[in-house]
N, C-alpha and C positions, 0 to 999 in steps of 0.2 A: 309676621308670624311664620315660624319655620314649618316645613313640611311635617316633621315628627309631631309637633304640638298640634298642628291642624288635624292630623289623622287621629290622635288621641281624643281631641275635643269632639270630632265627628262621631267616633265610636261611643263616647260617653253620652252625647246627646241622643244618639240612636237608642241606647239602652233605656235612658229616661223616657224617651217617646214610647217605647214598648210598654214600660211600666205604666205610663199614663193612659195608654190605649186600653189596657185591661183593668186599670184602676187598682192593680194589686202589686204587692212586693213582699219579700220574705220577712217574716217577724224576726225581731232580735232574739239571739240566744240559740245554742244548739238543740235545746229540748223542743224548739218550735220549728225545726228544719222541715221545710216542705209545706208548712202552713202558710196562709196568705192573710194579709190584712191591708186595709187602706193606709197609704202613707202619702203625706204631701210631698211636693216636689223638693221643698226645703229639707224635709226629713230624709228623702232618698239620697240627696247630695250629702248630707251629713253621714248617712250610713256607708255611702261609697268611700268617703274620706276615711272613715273609721277602718273599713276593711282593707284599704290601701296603705294603712300605716304599719311599718315593721314593728314587731313586738319581741317579747322574751323568746319565743320560738325561733325567730329569725337570728336573734343574738346568740342562741345556742349553737349556731353554725360557724361563729367566729373562730373557734379553734382550728377549723379546716383551712383558714385563709393562710396563703404563703407559698413557698416553694418547698417541695418534697423529694426525697429519694424513695423510690418504691421497690420493695422486694416482693417478687410476684411468684406465686405457686399456682399451677393450673392442673386439674384432674379431668381428663376427657371422659373418664368413666368412673364408676363407683370404686372399682378395684385396680384402677390403673395407677402406675407410679406418678409422682408429681413431676411436672415439667417447670423448671425454675428459670427465672429471668429477672432482669432489673430494668428500671425506667425512672422516669422523672415526672412530676406533676406540678403544674402551677395553677393555684386556685385564687380567684379574686372575686370581690363583690361587684355587681353591676346593678344599675337601675336604683340608686339610692339605698344600697345594702338590703335589697329585697331578694335578690337571687345570688347564688354562688355559681360561677362558671369554673369548671375544672378541666384543664387541658393535659392529657397524658401523652408521653412519648416513650416507646420502649421496644421490645421484641416479643413477637409471638411465633412460636415454632421456628425461631431463627430468622424470621423476616421482620422488617421495620414495621411498626405499628403506631398509629396516632389516633386518638379519640378525644371527644369533647363532650362534656355532660353539663346539665343545668340541674341544680337542687334548690328548692324553696319550700316555703311553708304557705299553704292556702289558709288565710284568716277565715274565710267563709265557711269552708268544710272542716277546718280545724284538723289539718293533716298535712304531712310532708309530701311533696311531689317532685318528680324529676323525669328527665329524659336523656337519651344518649345517642351519639352517632359516632361512627369510627371508619378507618380506611379499609376495614375488611368487608364492608357492605355498602349498598346504596339505599338502605332502609333507615328510617328513624324509629328507634325503639319506642313503642307506644308509651304514652304517659303512665308513670308509675304513681302509686298512692301508698301511703303508709300512715300509721298512727303517730300521735304526738310523742316527742322525744321523752324517754324516761331513762334515768340512770346512765346517761351518756351514750345511749343506743338509739338509732333510728333504723327501723325495719320497714322495707318497702316491697311490696309484692307487685308482680308484673306478669303479663303474658306476652310472648314474642314469637313471631313466625318469620325468621330471616330467609328461609328457603321458599316461602310462599306456598306451603303444602296444604293450607287450610286447617292444619292441626296445630294450633299454637302451643308452645311450651310454657308450662307454669315455672316461674323462677322468683327467687327471693333475695333482695339485697340487704345486707345488714351493715351499717356504719357504727362503729364503736370508738368513741374519743376516749383515749387513755389519759392524756394530759394535753397541755398546749403544744407539746413537741412530738406527739405520737398518736396516730389513729390507725384503725384497721378497717379494711373493706373486704367483706365476704360475699360471695355469691353462691347460692344454693339452687340446684336444678333438681328436676324429678326424672328418674331413670325410667327405662321401659317397664320396669316391674312396679312403677308407681310410688316408689320409695324415694324420698328426698336425700340427696347427698351434696357435699360441699364441693363444688367445681372450681372455685378460685378463692384465693386469699392474698391480699395485698397489704403488706405492712409499710406504712408511711412514717418516715423520720424526717423532721424538719431540717432544711438546708440553711445554714446560717449565712448570711451575706458577708 
């Protein structure tokens, strides 16, 4: 048995043990979220298997997979001129088509920049989630959460505090899939006046092998 399988099995058994100790587990269906009911061990295994299975919401991320040329526009302030640059992104499935890893390389303010994100869909909470790290900081952007995809758009809200001020900034990411060869990423920030403005826009066009 490999170390990875052993760790997964240990975590799964721990979760089951916790459920048995309380004799409770979440009921099925989003309308019963937070309510509890008795479930047998067999039913818990079945529920865990169901929640671990990729579905249509995961398949909706398929157009993001591949290699991309990125045209970047950044606005440091609401009335500031756009700072333009270019980059590349390589996006791929991991863990059995459950999550998309996207790796970006480009320039920010004329300096080399690299970043990596993970985007997925949480079957239990029925929402998209993601996180991000990059070469401009040593922090991990807090877990993001967003509603189910609609009309080719995924919107994810987040709070981030890269400077450690104790006053996190509210931000919103929007992914829009135009077609299999093009998608757009937009980042919206809240200014000092409390008004939201678009702080970044990245147009991705597929790179053909």
